[in-house]
C-alpha positions, 0 to 999 in steps of 0.5 A: 425311610422319612428322609427319602419321602421327604426328598421324593415329595420335594423332586415330585412337587417341583416336576408336578408344578413345571409340568402343570405350568407347561400344560396350561398354556398348551391346553388353552392354546395361549398366544405365546405357546401358539407363537412358539409352536409356530417357530418350531414349525409344529402345527398348533392343533397338537398343543391341547393334546400335549397340554393334556397328556402332560396333565394325565402324566401328572395325575398318574405320578400323584395317584397312589397304585398303578406302578405301570401307568406310573412308569410310562408317565415318567417315560412320557415326561422324558419323551416331551422334554427330549422332543422339546430340547431336540426342536429347540436345538434343531431351530437354533435356539441358544444353549442358554435355553437348555437350563429349563430342560436340564431342570426338567431332566433333574426333577424327573430322575430325582422323583423316579429314583426316589420313587423307587427307593420308597418302594424298595424300602417299603418292600423290605419293610414288609419282608421283614415283618413276615420273617418276624 
């Protein structure tokens, strides 16, 4: 169980860092973020909304409990990454830029899988203690 938790926190910590570092320029409508959105053809008024949504997802993943909200946060991160990757491909960005997206997907999957392993382990421990 301890090894599972360590792996979970490594994946989750890196995922949180990725999402927080991506959300701050969005919320502040930093010039680089605005330029990227303009290149993709999106209206810049979406930037703060997307940044706040990412931060709320981070909070949902870090706060214990609220399993359904946590599931939605993971789904939201997948939607965000998929939309960003699709947009990048659509405007003809080179495949070399896909590395960050692939890393993001790996971090989301790792955090999600190990989160469920922890839940399953805790549930089986609780059931075995009740049967004793």
